[in-house]
C-alpha positions in Angstrom: 0.6 0.0 -0.6 3.0 2.6 1.3 3.8 2.0 -3.1 1.4 2.6 -4.5 0.4 5.4 -2.5 4.2 7.0 -2.2 4.0 7.4 -6.0 0.7 8.4 -6.3 1.5 11.6 -4.2 4.7 11.7 -5.5 3.5 12.4 -8.3 1.0 14.4 -7.2 3.4 16.5 -5.8 5.3 17.1 -9.1 3.2 17.7 -10.8 1.9 20.8 -8.4 5.4 22.1 -9.0 5.7 22.6 -11.8 4.8 24.9 -13.9 1.6 23.8 -15.8 2.7 24.5 -19.3 6.4 22.4 -18.5 7.2 20.3 -21.3 8.2 17.0 -19.5 11.5 15.8 -21.9 13.1 19.5 -21.7 12.6 19.5 -18.2 14.2 15.9 -17.6 17.0 16.8 -20.1 17.7 20.3 -18.6 17.8 18.2 -14.9 20.2 15.3 -16.9 22.6 18.1 -18.4 22.9 19.7 -15.2 23.9 16.4 -13.4 26.4 15.9 -15.8 28.8 18.9 -14.2 28.1 18.0 -11.2 31.4 17.1 -9.1 32.2 13.8 -10.4 34.3 13.1 -7.4 31.0 13.9 -4.7 27.8 12.8 -6.8 29.0 10.0 -8.7 26.2 7.6 -9.1 23.6 10.6 -10.0 26.8 11.4 -12.8 26.5 7.8 -13.8 22.7 7.6 -14.0 22.3 10.6 -15.7 22.1 9.7 -19.1 19.0 7.8 -18.5 16.7 10.1 -16.7 15.9 12.3 -20.3 14.3 8.7 -21.6 12.7 7.0 -17.9 8.5 6.6 -18.5 7.1 6.7 -15.0 4.5 4.6 -15.5 7.2 2.2 -16.7 8.8 1.7 -14.2 5.5 1.9 -11.0 4.5 -0.8 -13.2 7.7 -2.4 -12.9 7.1 -2.3 -9.2 4.5 -3.8 -9.1 4.5 -6.6 -10.9 7.9 -7.3 -8.7 6.2 -7.2 -5.7 3.6 -9.2 -6.9 5.6 -11.8 -7.9 7.4 -11.9 -4.5 4.1 -12.0 -3.0 2.7 -15.1 -5.6 5.5 -16.9 -4.4 5.0 -16.2 -0.5 2.1 -18.5 -1.0 2.4 -21.2 -3.3 
């Protein structure tokens, strides 16, 4: 339940925080570009995933998380 409600809350907060007419692709590209400029010693992971941010799909990630949890629940109750 925490996963589902947490994701819903996060997406709602993100929708309210952004400008109404912000292009999602342009926003993710700008954030990704800023991550690439971070200090590589202080932020090695963030820099490593910066390129993935541009193309990630929130819905796909959410559904993969649900699938993972349901697979685990199914395995426990066999």
